LUMLO-775048 format. One line per field, with one value per residue (C-alpha): x, y, z; residue in one letter. Coordinates in Angstrom, 1 decimal. Layout:
x = c(X ...)
y = c(Y ...)
z = c(Z ...)
kekol = c(a ...)
//
This chain:
x = c(-56.3 -54.3 -51.9 -54.9 -56.5 -53.2 -52.8 -56.3 -55.6 -52.3 -54.1 -56.9 -54.3 -52.4 -55.7 -56.7 -53.2 -52.8 -56.1 -54.7 -51.5 -49.5 -47.9 -46.9 -47.6 -44.4 -44.9 -48.5 -47.4 -44.9 -47.5 -50.0 -47.2 -46.6 -50.3 -51.0 -48.0 -49.2 -52.7 -51.3 -49.4 -52.6 -54.4 -55.8 -56.7 -60.4 -60.8 -64.2 -65.7 -65.1 -61.4 -61.0 -62.7 -60.5 -57.4 -58.5 -59.0 -55.8 -53.7 -55.2 -54.6 -51.1 -50.2 -51.7 -49.9 -46.5 -47.5 -48.4 -45.0 -43.1 -42.2 -44.2 -41.9 -43.0 -46.7 -46.8 -46.7 -49.6 -51.7 -51.1 -52.2 -55.4 -56.0 -55.6 -57.9 -60.6 -60.5 -60.9 -63.8 -65.5 -65.2 -66.5 -69.5 -70.4 -70.2 -72.6 -75.1 -78.8 -79.6 -79.0 -79.8 -77.2 -74.6 -75.3 -74.9 -71.7 -70.2 -70.9 -69.4 -66.2 -65.8 -65.6 -62.6 -61.1 -61.4 -59.6 -56.8 -56.3 -56.2 -53.6 -51.5 -51.7 -50.4 -47.6 -46.6 -46.5 -44.4 -41.9 -42.0 -43.7 -46.0 -47.2 -48.4 -50.1 -51.8 -53.1 -54.5 -56.2 -57.7 -59.2 -60.6 -62.0 -63.8 -65.3 -66.9 -69.9 -70.9 -69.3 -70.2 -69.7 -66.0 -65.7 -64.6 -62.1 -60.5 -60.4 -58.6 -56.2 -55.2 -54.9 -52.5 -50.5 -50.4 -49.1 -46.4 -45.1 -45.2 -43.0 -40.6 -40.7 -42.1 -44.4 -45.5 -46.8 -48.2 -50.2 -51.5 -52.7 -54.2 -56.1 -57.3 -58.5 -60.5 -62.0 -62.9 -64.4 -66.8 -67.9 -70.7 -71.6 -73.6 -70.4 -68.0 -65.2 -66.8 -66.0 -63.4 -61.4 -61.8 -60.5 -57.5 -56.7 -56.9 -54.7 -52.0 -52.5 -52.0 -48.9 -47.5 -47.9 -46.4 -43.3 -43.0 -42.7 -44.9 -44.3 -45.1 -48.1 -49.3 -52.8 -53.2 -52.1 -54.5 -57.3 -56.7 -56.6 -59.6 -61.6 -60.3 -61.6 -64.9 -65.2 -64.3 -63.0 -59.8 -57.0 -54.4 -56.2 -56.2 -52.5 -51.5 -53.4 -51.5 -48.2 -48.9 -49.8 -46.7 -44.5 -46.1 -45.3 -49.0 -49.9 -50.6 -54.3 -54.7 -53.1 -55.3 -58.4 -57.2 -56.5 -59.7 -61.6 -60.0 -61.6 -65.1 -64.5 -63.7 -60.0 -57.8 -55.5 -52.4 -53.5 -53.9 -50.5 -49.0 -50.6 -49.2 -45.8 -45.9 -46.7 -44.0 -41.4 -42.0 -41.6 -45.3 -45.1 -48.0 -50.4 -48.9 -49.3 -52.8 -53.7 -52.3 -54.4 -57.5 -56.5 -56.0 -59.5 -61.0 -59.3 -59.5 -61.1 -58.7 -56.4 -53.8 -53.8 -50.1 -49.0 -50.1 -48.1 -45.0 -45.2 -45.7 -42.5 -40.5 -41.3 -40.8 -37.3 -36.8 -37.6 -35.3 -38.1 -36.5 -38.2 -41.7 -40.7 -39.5 -42.9 -44.7 -42.4 -43.0 -46.8 -46.4 -44.4 -47.0 -49.7 -47.7 -48.0 -51.6 -53.1 -52.6 -49.8 -48.7 -49.2 -46.0 -45.3 -45.7 -43.5 -40.7 -40.9 -40.7 -37.6 -36.0 -36.8 -35.3 -32.2 -31.7 -31.9 -29.5 -27.0 -27.0 -26.1 -23.5 -21.9 -21.9 -20.1 -23.1 -23.1 -25.3 -28.1 -27.6 -28.2 -31.3 -32.8 -31.6 -33.2 -36.6 -36.2 -35.3 -38.5 -40.5 -38.7 -39.9 -37.4 -35.7 -36.9 -34.5 -34.2 -31.3 -32.4 -32.2 -28.6 -27.7 -29.3 -27.3 -24.1 -24.8 -25.4 -22.2 -20.3 -21.8 -20.8 -17.3 -16.9 -18.2 -15.6 -18.5 -16.9 -19.1 -22.3 -20.8 -20.0 -23.7 -24.9 -22.5 -23.6 -27.2 -26.2 -24.4 -27.6 -29.7 -27.2 -24.2 -23.0 -22.8 -19.4 -20.5 -21.1 -17.6 -16.3 -17.9 -16.3 -13.0 -13.3 -13.9 -10.9 -8.7 -9.9 -9.2 -5.8 -6.8 -4.5 -5.6 -9.3 -8.7 -6.7 -9.4 -12.1 -10.0 -9.8 -13.5 -14.2 -11.9 -13.8 -17.1 -15.9 -14.8 -18.3 -20.3 -23.4 -23.8 -27.1 -26.7 -29.4 -31.8 -29.7 -27.0 -23.6 -21.8 -18.7 -16.5 -18.0 -15.6 -12.4 -13.7 -14.4 -11.0 -9.3 -11.0 -10.0 -6.3 -6.7 -8.1 -5.3 -2.7 -4.2 -4.2 -0.5 -1.3 1.1 0.4 -3.3 -2.6 -0.2 -2.7 -5.4 -3.2 -2.0 -5.6 -6.2 -3.2 -4.6 -8.1 -8.3 -9.3 -8.9 -5.3 -4.8 -6.2 -4.1 -0.8 -1.6 -2.2 1.0 3.1 1.7 2.4 6.0 6.5 5.1 7.2 10.3 9.7 9.1 12.3 14.3 12.7 12.8 15.3 12.8 14.5 12.8 9.1 9.6 11.5 8.7 6.0 8.0 8.7 5.0 4.2 6.7 5.5 2.0 3.0 4.9 1.9 -0.5 1.8 2.2 -1.5 -3.3 -5.3 -8.9 -9.0 -9.4 -8.4 -5.0 -3.2 0.1 1.9 0.5 1.8 5.3 5.3 4.4 7.0 9.7 8.7 8.8 12.0 13.8 12.6 13.5 17.0 17.3 16.1 18.6 21.4 19.9 19.9 23.6 24.2 21.8 22.9 19.8 17.4 19.7 19.6 15.8 15.3 17.8 16.0 12.7 14.1 15.1 11.7 9.9 12.2 11.0 7.7 9.7 10.8 14.3 16.3 19.9 19.3 17.0 19.4 22.2 20.0 19.0 22.6 23.7 20.8 21.6 25.3 24.5 22.1 24.7 27.4 25.2 24.3 28.0 28.8 26.1 27.4 30.8 29.3 28.9 25.9 24.9 26.1 22.5 22.0 25.3 24.4 21.1 22.7 25.4 22.8 20.7 23.8 24.5 21.0 21.1 24.5 23.2 20.3 22.8 25.1 22.2 21.4 25.1 25.4 22.5 23.8 27.3 25.7 24.4 27.8 31.4 31.9 35.7 36.2 33.2 34.3 31.2 33.0 35.5 32.8 30.8 33.8 34.8 31.3 30.7 34.0 33.4 29.8 30.9 34.1 32.2 29.4 32.1 30.5 32.1 31.8 34.3 37.4 35.5 34.9 38.6 39.8 38.3 39.8 43.4 43.0 42.3 45.3 44.5 43.4 44.3 46.8 44.3 41.7 44.1 45.1 41.4 40.8 43.8 42.4 38.9 40.1 41.3 38.6 36.5 34.5 36.4 39.8 41.4 45.2 46.0 43.7 45.1 48.7 48.0 46.4 49.3 51.8 49.9 49.8 53.6 54.2 52.1 54.2 57.4 56.2 55.8 58.4 58.8 58.0 55.8 57.9 55.2 52.6 55.2 56.3 52.7 52.0 55.3 54.7 51.3 52.8 55.7 53.3 51.1 54.0 56.1 53.7 55.2 56.4 56.8 60.0 60.0 59.5 59.7 62.8 60.7 58.7 61.8 63.3 60.1 60.2 63.9 63.1 60.6 63.3 65.7 63.0 62.6 66.3 66.7 63.9 65.3 68.7 67.3 65.3 65.3 61.4 61.1 59.5 62.2 59.7 59.2 62.9 63.2 60.4 62.1 65.4 63.7 61.8 64.9 67.0 64.3 63.9 67.7 67.4 64.5 66.8 69.6 67.5 66.7 70.4 70.2 73.4 74.1 70.5 70.7 73.9 72.2 69.0 70.8 73.2 70.2 68.8 72.1 72.1 68.9 70.7 72.8 69.7 68.3 68.5 68.2 67.5 70.7 72.8 70.2 70.4 74.1)
y = c(95.3 97.8 95.1 92.8 95.6 96.3 92.6 92.5 95.7 94.3 91.1 93.0 95.3 92.2 90.8 94.0 94.8 91.2 91.5 94.7 92.9 95.3 92.5 89.0 85.6 85.4 89.0 88.2 85.0 87.0 89.7 87.0 85.4 88.6 89.4 85.8 85.9 89.2 87.8 84.8 87.0 88.7 85.5 85.4 82.4 82.4 84.2 84.9 82.7 85.4 85.7 81.9 81.7 84.6 82.7 79.5 81.3 83.3 80.2 78.0 80.6 81.4 77.7 77.4 80.5 78.9 75.7 77.5 79.2 76.0 76.5 73.7 73.3 76.8 75.8 73.0 75.3 77.4 74.3 72.9 76.2 76.0 72.4 73.4 76.4 74.2 72.0 75.0 76.3 72.9 72.7 76.3 75.6 72.4 74.3 77.0 74.9 74.5 71.2 68.3 70.6 73.1 70.4 69.0 72.5 73.2 69.9 70.3 73.8 72.6 69.6 71.8 73.6 70.4 68.9 71.9 71.8 68.0 68.5 71.3 69.1 66.3 68.8 69.9 66.2 65.3 68.3 67.3 63.6 62.4 59.7 58.2 61.5 62.4 59.0 59.5 63.0 61.8 58.8 61.1 63.3 60.3 59.2 62.6 62.5 60.7 63.9 66.3 64.7 68.0 67.7 64.5 66.2 68.4 65.4 63.3 66.1 66.6 62.9 63.2 66.1 64.1 61.3 63.8 65.2 61.8 60.5 63.4 62.5 58.8 57.6 55.2 53.2 56.3 57.8 54.6 54.7 58.3 57.8 54.7 56.8 59.5 57.0 55.4 58.7 60.0 57.0 57.3 59.8 60.1 63.3 65.1 63.1 64.7 63.7 60.9 62.9 63.6 60.0 58.7 61.2 59.9 56.2 56.9 58.3 55.4 52.9 54.9 54.8 51.0 50.7 52.7 51.2 47.6 46.7 42.9 42.9 45.2 44.4 43.3 46.4 48.7 47.0 47.1 50.8 51.7 49.6 51.4 54.7 53.9 52.9 56.1 58.4 57.4 59.3 58.7 58.8 55.9 53.7 54.6 53.7 50.4 49.4 50.4 48.2 45.3 45.6 45.9 42.8 40.9 40.2 38.0 39.6 38.5 40.4 43.5 43.1 43.0 46.1 48.2 47.0 49.0 52.2 51.8 51.8 55.3 58.5 59.0 61.5 60.4 61.5 59.4 56.4 56.9 57.1 53.8 52.3 53.7 52.3 48.8 48.9 50.3 47.3 44.8 44.0 44.3 42.0 43.9 47.2 46.8 45.3 48.3 50.7 49.1 49.6 53.2 53.8 52.5 54.6 57.8 57.2 60.5 62.5 65.0 63.9 60.3 60.8 60.7 57.0 56.2 57.9 55.9 52.8 53.6 54.4 51.0 49.1 50.6 49.9 46.3 46.1 45.8 48.3 47.1 47.5 51.0 52.0 50.9 53.1 56.1 55.6 55.6 58.9 60.4 59.3 60.8 64.0 64.5 63.3 65.8 63.8 66.0 65.6 68.5 70.6 69.2 65.6 66.3 67.7 64.6 62.4 64.3 63.6 59.9 59.8 61.7 59.6 56.3 57.8 58.8 55.3 53.9 56.6 55.6 52.0 53.2 52.0 55.2 54.0 53.1 56.4 58.2 56.2 57.6 61.2 61.0 60.2 63.5 65.4 64.1 66.4 69.6 71.4 72.3 75.7 75.8 77.7 76.1 75.8 72.3 71.4 72.9 70.6 67.7 68.3 68.6 65.2 63.7 65.3 63.5 60.2 60.8 61.7 58.4 56.6 58.6 60.1 63.6 64.9 64.2 65.6 68.8 69.1 68.5 71.2 73.6 73.1 73.6 76.9 78.0 77.4 78.7 80.4 81.9 78.7 77.6 74.0 74.5 76.0 73.0 70.7 72.9 72.4 68.6 68.4 70.7 68.5 65.3 66.9 68.2 71.8 73.6 77.1 76.4 74.5 77.4 79.8 77.7 77.7 81.5 81.8 79.4 81.5 84.7 83.0 81.5 85.0 86.4 86.5 84.9 82.4 81.0 77.4 74.8 77.5 77.6 79.9 78.2 77.2 79.4 76.3 75.2 77.2 76.0 72.4 72.4 74.0 71.4 68.7 70.5 70.4 66.7 66.0 68.0 66.0 62.7 63.8 64.8 68.4 70.3 73.8 73.5 72.0 74.8 77.5 75.9 75.4 79.0 80.2 77.8 78.9 82.4 81.5 78.3 78.9 75.3 75.1 71.5 71.9 75.0 73.3 70.2 72.6 74.5 71.4 70.0 73.3 73.2 69.6 70.5 73.6 71.6 68.9 71.7 73.4 70.1 69.3 72.8 74.7 77.6 79.4 82.8 81.7 78.8 81.0 83.6 81.0 79.2 82.5 83.3 79.8 79.9 83.4 82.1 79.2 81.7 84.0 81.3 79.9 83.4 83.9 82.8 79.9 79.4 76.1 73.5 70.7 72.3 71.5 72.8 69.6 69.9 73.5 72.3 69.5 71.9 74.4 71.7 70.6 74.0 75.1 72.0 72.4 76.2 75.2 72.7 75.3 77.8 75.2 74.5 78.2 78.7 80.0 82.9 84.6 86.7 83.7 81.6 84.4 84.7 80.9 80.8 83.7 82.0 78.8 80.8 82.5 79.2 77.6 80.1 78.1 75.0 74.1 75.5 72.2 71.9 70.9 73.9 76.3 75.1 75.5 79.0 80.0 78.6 80.3 83.7 83.3 82.5 85.4 87.8 86.4 86.9 90.4 91.2 89.6 91.6 94.7 94.1 94.2 97.4 98.8 102.4 103.7 103.6 100.0 99.0 100.7 98.9 95.5 96.1 97.2 94.1 91.9 93.6 93.0 89.3 89.0 90.4 87.8 85.1 86.1 85.7 82.2 81.3 82.2 79.9 77.1 77.1 76.2 72.9 71.3 71.5 73.7 74.1 73.4 75.4 78.4 80.5 82.9 83.7 84.1 86.4 88.5 88.8 89.5 92.1 93.7 94.0 95.5 98.0 99.0 99.7 101.5 103.6 102.5 104.3 101.1 99.3 100.2 98.9 95.6 95.3 95.9 92.6 90.9 92.0 90.5 87.1 84.9 82.2 84.3 82.7 84.2 83.8 85.8 88.6 88.7 88.9 91.7 93.6 93.1 94.2 97.3 98.7 97.4 100.3 102.1 101.1 102.7 101.9 101.8 101.7 98.7 97.1 97.6 96.3 93.2 92.5 93.0 90.5 88.1 88.5 87.8 84.7 83.6 84.2 82.0 79.0 76.2 76.1 79.4 79.1 81.3 81.8 83.0 85.0 86.7 87.7 89.2 91.1 92.3 93.8 95.4 97.0 98.3 99.8 101.4 102.5 103.9 103.9 107.3 109.2 111.2 112.6 110.0 110.3 108.8 106.8 105.2 104.4 102.7 100.7 99.6 98.9 96.4 94.6 94.2 92.9 90.4 89.3 89.0 86.8 84.4 84.5 83.6 80.6 78.9 78.2 78.3 82.1 82.9 84.3 87.0 88.2 88.4 90.4 92.7 93.3 94.0 96.5 98.3 98.7 99.9 102.4 103.7 104.4 106.2 108.4 109.3 110.1 112.4 114.6 114.7 112.2 110.3 108.4 107.0 106.4 104.3 102.3 101.4 100.6 98.4 96.7 96.0 94.5 92.1 90.6 90.2 87.4 85.3 85.5 82.5 82.6 86.3 87.2 87.7 90.0 92.4 92.2)
z = c(108.0 105.9 104.7 103.8 101.8 100.0 99.2 97.7 95.7 94.4 93.4 91.5 89.9 88.6 87.1 85.4 84.0 82.7 80.9 79.3 78.4 80.6 82.5 81.2 82.7 84.7 86.1 87.0 88.8 90.9 91.7 92.8 94.9 96.7 97.2 98.5 100.9 102.3 102.8 104.6 107.0 108.0 109.0 112.6 114.7 113.7 110.3 108.9 106.1 103.4 104.3 104.1 100.7 99.4 100.7 98.9 95.6 95.8 96.8 94.1 91.4 92.6 92.5 89.0 87.8 88.8 87.0 83.9 83.6 84.1 87.8 89.3 92.4 93.6 93.2 95.8 98.9 97.8 96.8 100.3 101.8 99.6 100.8 104.4 103.9 102.3 105.4 107.7 105.6 105.7 109.5 109.9 107.6 109.4 112.7 111.6 109.6 110.6 109.1 106.6 103.6 104.6 105.1 101.6 100.0 101.9 101.0 97.3 97.4 99.2 96.9 93.8 95.2 96.4 93.0 91.4 94.0 93.5 89.7 90.1 92.4 89.7 87.1 89.4 90.1 86.4 85.6 88.4 87.3 90.4 88.9 92.2 93.6 90.3 90.2 93.8 93.0 89.8 91.5 94.2 91.4 89.6 92.8 93.1 89.6 90.9 92.7 90.1 86.8 84.9 85.6 83.5 80.3 82.2 84.0 80.8 78.9 81.8 81.6 77.9 78.3 80.8 78.2 75.6 77.9 78.9 75.3 74.2 76.9 75.6 78.9 77.1 80.1 81.9 78.7 77.9 81.5 81.3 77.9 79.1 82.1 79.8 77.7 80.7 82.3 79.1 79.0 82.6 81.8 78.1 78.8 79.7 77.4 75.5 72.2 69.7 67.7 70.8 72.0 68.7 68.8 72.3 71.2 68.2 70.5 72.8 69.9 68.9 72.4 72.5 69.0 69.9 73.3 72.2 69.2 69.5 73.2 73.0 69.5 70.6 72.8 69.9 67.5 69.9 70.6 66.9 66.1 68.8 67.5 64.0 65.4 67.3 64.4 60.9 60.2 57.6 60.4 62.1 58.9 58.3 61.8 61.7 58.5 60.2 63.2 61.0 58.9 62.0 63.4 60.2 59.6 56.5 53.1 53.6 56.8 55.3 52.2 54.3 56.2 53.1 51.5 54.2 52.8 49.4 51.0 52.4 50.6 51.1 49.3 46.5 48.4 51.4 49.2 47.7 51.1 52.0 48.8 49.5 53.0 51.7 49.0 51.4 53.7 50.8 50.3 46.5 45.8 48.1 47.2 43.4 43.7 45.9 43.3 40.6 42.8 43.4 39.7 39.0 41.8 40.7 36.9 36.2 38.6 36.9 39.4 38.1 37.0 40.7 40.8 37.6 39.1 42.3 40.2 38.2 41.3 42.9 39.6 39.5 43.2 42.6 39.5 37.0 34.7 31.5 33.0 34.3 30.8 29.4 31.9 31.1 27.4 28.0 29.8 26.9 24.4 26.7 26.9 23.1 22.9 25.4 28.6 30.1 33.7 36.1 36.5 40.0 38.8 35.7 37.9 40.0 36.9 35.7 39.1 38.8 35.3 36.2 39.3 37.3 34.7 37.4 38.8 35.4 35.0 38.3 37.2 33.9 31.9 29.8 26.9 29.4 31.2 27.9 27.3 30.6 29.9 26.5 28.2 30.1 26.9 25.3 27.6 26.3 23.2 20.5 21.1 24.7 27.0 30.5 32.9 33.8 30.1 30.0 32.9 31.2 28.0 30.0 31.7 28.2 26.9 29.8 28.7 25.1 26.1 28.0 24.9 22.7 20.7 20.7 17.9 19.8 23.0 21.1 20.0 23.5 24.9 22.2 23.2 26.9 25.9 24.1 27.2 29.9 28.4 31.6 33.6 34.9 34.4 30.7 30.4 32.2 29.6 26.8 28.7 28.8 25.1 24.4 26.5 24.8 21.4 22.7 21.8 24.3 23.3 23.7 27.0 28.4 27.2 28.9 32.2 32.1 31.6 34.4 36.6 35.8 36.5 39.7 40.9 40.6 43.9 42.5 39.7 38.4 37.7 37.9 39.4 42.5 43.8 43.2 46.3 47.0 46.6 43.3 41.1 42.9 43.0 39.3 38.6 40.8 38.7 35.5 36.7 37.4 34.0 32.3 34.3 33.5 29.8 30.1 29.0 31.2 29.8 30.6 34.0 34.9 33.9 36.0 39.0 38.8 39.1 42.0 43.9 43.9 44.9 47.0 50.6 51.8 53.0 52.3 48.7 48.2 49.2 47.1 44.1 44.8 45.1 41.9 40.2 41.4 40.2 36.8 36.4 37.4 34.8 32.3 33.3 33.0 29.6 28.0 30.2 30.0 32.8 32.5 32.5 34.9 37.4 37.3 38.0 40.7 42.4 42.5 43.7 46.6 47.5 47.6 49.9 52.2 52.3 53.3 55.9 57.4 57.7 60.8 59.6 60.7 58.9 61.8 59.4 58.7 61.9 63.1 62.1 58.6 58.4 59.5 56.9 54.1 55.2 55.2 51.7 50.2 51.9 50.7 47.1 47.2 48.3 45.5 43.0 44.3 43.6 40.1 39.3 40.2 36.7 37.4 40.7 41.1 40.9 43.1 45.7 45.6 46.1 49.0 50.6 50.0 51.6 54.6 55.0 54.7 57.2 59.8 60.0 61.0 64.5 65.2 65.5 64.5 60.9 60.3 62.0 59.8 56.7 57.7 58.3 55.0 53.1 54.6 53.8 50.2 49.9 51.3 49.0 45.9 47.1 47.4 44.1 42.3 44.0 42.4 39.0 36.9 38.7 39.7 43.1 44.4 43.3 44.8 48.1 48.1 47.5 50.2 52.7 52.0 52.5 55.8 57.1 56.2 57.8 61.1 61.2 60.3 63.1 65.6 64.2 64.3 68.0 68.8 66.6 68.2 71.5 69.9 69.1 68.0 64.9 65.1 61.4 60.2 58.1 59.0 61.4 58.6 56.0 58.3 58.9 55.3 54.0 56.8 56.2 52.4 52.9 55.6 53.8 50.6 52.4 54.2 57.5 60.5 62.6 60.4 62.6 65.7 63.8 62.9 66.4 67.5 64.4 65.2 68.6 67.3 67.8 65.2 62.2 58.9 56.4 53.6 55.6 56.2 52.5 51.4 54.0 52.5 49.0 50.0 51.8 48.5 46.3 44.9 46.2 49.5 50.1 53.5 52.8 56.6 57.1 54.0 55.2 58.6 57.2 54.9 57.7 59.9 56.9 56.4 60.1 59.8 56.8 58.7 61.6 59.4 59.8 56.1 54.4 51.3 49.1 46.5 48.9 50.8 47.6 46.7 50.1 50.1 46.6 47.6 50.8 48.8 46.1 48.8 50.7 47.7 45.0 41.5 40.1 43.4 43.4 46.9 49.7 53.4 54.9 57.4 54.5 52.6 55.7 56.2 52.5 52.8 55.6 53.3 50.6 53.2 54.3 50.8 50.2 53.3 52.0 48.5 49.8 51.8 49.1 45.4 45.4 45.2 41.9 39.5 38.1 41.7 42.2 38.9 40.1 43.5 41.7 39.3 42.0 44.2 41.2 40.0 43.5 43.5 40.1 41.4 44.3 41.9 39.8 42.9 44.0 46.8 45.7 48.8 49.0 45.2 45.7 48.5 46.6 43.4 45.4 46.9 43.5 42.4 45.3 43.8 40.5 41.8 42.5 39.0 36.9 33.1 33.2 35.0 31.8 30.3 33.3 34.2)
kekol = c(t q i e e d a i s l w n w a v t k h m g s v v n d e q r a k l r f v a c r l l c l c e d s d p p e g t i r r q i l m s m k t g k g w i d i g k a d l a d e f l e i a m s s i e n l y a k l l k g s d g e a d i h v h k t d v e k n l f k v l s y q a e s a v a q g d f q k a l m c v q r c k d m l v k l p k e t c y l s i l c y n f g v e t y e l k r y e q s s f w l s q s y d i g r m d m k y s i g k e m q a k m l r l l a t a y f e w d c n l y l d k a l k a i s l a n q e n l h p a g f f l k v k i l l k s r a s d e d i k s a v a e f l h h e m s l d f c l n i a k l l l d h g r e s v g f d f l k s v t e q f e s s p d l g k i t l l h i e f l l q n k r e l l a k q k v e e i i i g h y t g k q l f p e a l n r l h i i l w d r a a k h y q a k n y s e a l h w y n y s v s f y t p g q i d q n l a k l q r n m a s c y l h l k q v g k a k e a v k e a e r c d p s s i f t k f s v y k i a v m e k d t d k a v e a v i e m g k l a e k q s q h a d k l r v d e n t g t n l l s l a a q i a l e s e q q v v a i k t l e y l s e h l q d c r q l f a a l k c l v r l m l s k f m a e n a e k s v a y v l n n t f f a a h k r l a e s s t d e k f t g d m k i l e a h w f r k v a w n l a v q f r g c p e k m r n f f l l s f k l s q f c p s d k a v l i a q k t c l l m v a a v d l e m g r q e v t p s e q m k l l t q a l q h l q v c k e i w k v l k l t g d f a k d p t d t l l l l y e f e a r s k l n d p t l l t l m e s v w e q p q i e v k t l e i i a s l a m e s p a r y p v l c k k a l k s a l n c h r k q t v i d a v k f s k c l h s l i n l s l p t g l m d l d a c v l q e v w d y f e d a l s v v s s t d a y p e m e i l w l m t r a w n t g i f q y t v g k y k e a e q w c g l g m r f l n h l g s l k k s y e)
//
């Protein structure tokens, strides 16, 4: 009993709170669900009548609540409970009745509830797509209408709603069935009918369902339904649908004429009549349509909206290629405009659209004179001196026509008028630009491009009474560049492309602009050799390409493959430019470095790795070369540090590259060694000695490499005499090992070694040093004695150095050493040729 009371309290609470909008429909449905469940749990074997009636009410409303919130599947259980409870109630009432009168009252009472439950079950079945169950439930309800005539209207509307639901789901067969049922039920008892307006509405939807289902197959049914609808209640929608059905069924002009003639006997709005005329003309029924328009014109002769009829007439004359008649109609409107018969603003705007559309079609067909004719019609409606952005657009369109007709003077006048009406429009500046290009006025064209660029950068532009699309500026500038290129005006094209390269967001457009700019600058470079300006623009262009490639693109159209193709194009061109600028080391270095950076966006195949390695070697070589020039110590340090950084990256690439094939004859190892040695030695890098330890261990080091190392070791600001001497000694050993000694190269190496070991002008020398140098002279003498190829001037130099060393010893009282060295010098004397007599 307590649970039952709680269930009823919960139910009542849900009702009152829902009325106060405290709980929503779904929450109320859940509360009813709980309350109804609790009540069912309390049911005993023989409940009293009041309990059964309460259970019927609560079960029905719970089921209906689930249906109303779109959860029909949850409703069925409760509707079955309600049905079972109704049966129990009926049995209980029959059992306790006293006579025939009581039975009749009880039966009527029960049937009302049964009718409701069946209608709810039908709703649930339709919602779940169970047509057969819904049909069965509705049929039972329909049979009960004899005893419950007041429910006729309810059941008719219920079937109408089913027809609407199934129509929206395009289930036309079911929809037509339910709508027919609705109509039939509505006519069963006229006292409780849904009314003529509702019947007509239902019949119009039934005709529409037949029409959309299969107009050819169900044409007669559709026509019958719409005719009945129009008989029940005259409505414009009914007339319109009837004409649609007749047109679809390809009815004769006579049948359609008789159908539309009906309209003229009833008061229909002008807009409705125009829609009928438009429908006829759209379906190619010109004869009927134009006749109907004439009748409408007569009927609405005094209407201020008469212009709408004329406009529609013009549109369909143009559509049917009766342009001459359309022109006559337009000219009539123009005359009326200046004689007090102006069109309403809305109709005038529509006329302008028609005129511009016709002009645009002629323009696209390159019939510019005819396009001007239609634009001039539009101009006729503007007063002199009027300022209007649409007029500015109109003048720009006319200017374009004049330019195509080579009538530059008239084009200028039109653009001037456009500037007066809308001076801040980017489209007007574009028209100025086109004229400047046509007149080959480079300065004015460039000025126009700059102004277009400024306008494009603004967040909001007011052109043609609309906010300019964010791409409008770049699209116009792209077109401007194309026009300049077609007109062979490179300066203008370059300026335009420069702006585009800074502002384009579309990656494909950007790279197209950048490539075009590069080609233009290259042709300019070849033609004028304008290195300074061209190199500046090219540098900026390649940096722009690199920047965009480095950014993570959100442009889905710019795929990874496209990115790679663009990177390849720019890296190859940068390489070629580096080669072209070989006369200017700094520019050459910059383009090689750019080529390397761009190659990093390409797959690391063998060809790309070789290109990267070469670029970095060239960049390092130029850095070192520039460091040898007369630069400040800080600048030199910066250049040497840069070179070292690029060499480190190059070494890593070279390691990977050597794994891909045989590079035995490739000089990269030697170049890397020499470049790194020069950079570290001049930077006084403490790791230099560690680097050289690995060099001395190499068995096949070339003589030339050793000689260069020796030279670099003493090249300012480097000073490493020990390394220099070691390199020269190694080089000398290599010379000695040759089968046939190259006397010239040998003499140069020995010359450098003696110079390093025996500085000029020193009086007091260590005995060990003298002995070492003595051995070098002996080596030289042995080679001189064995070949006639030893350079005579080198022999003379050796003789002179040995003699002078002896003289230095003599001056310090070392007579024995003096005799030895002077004697050594005289041994070289015998190998002199033409100079021998001069020194004997």
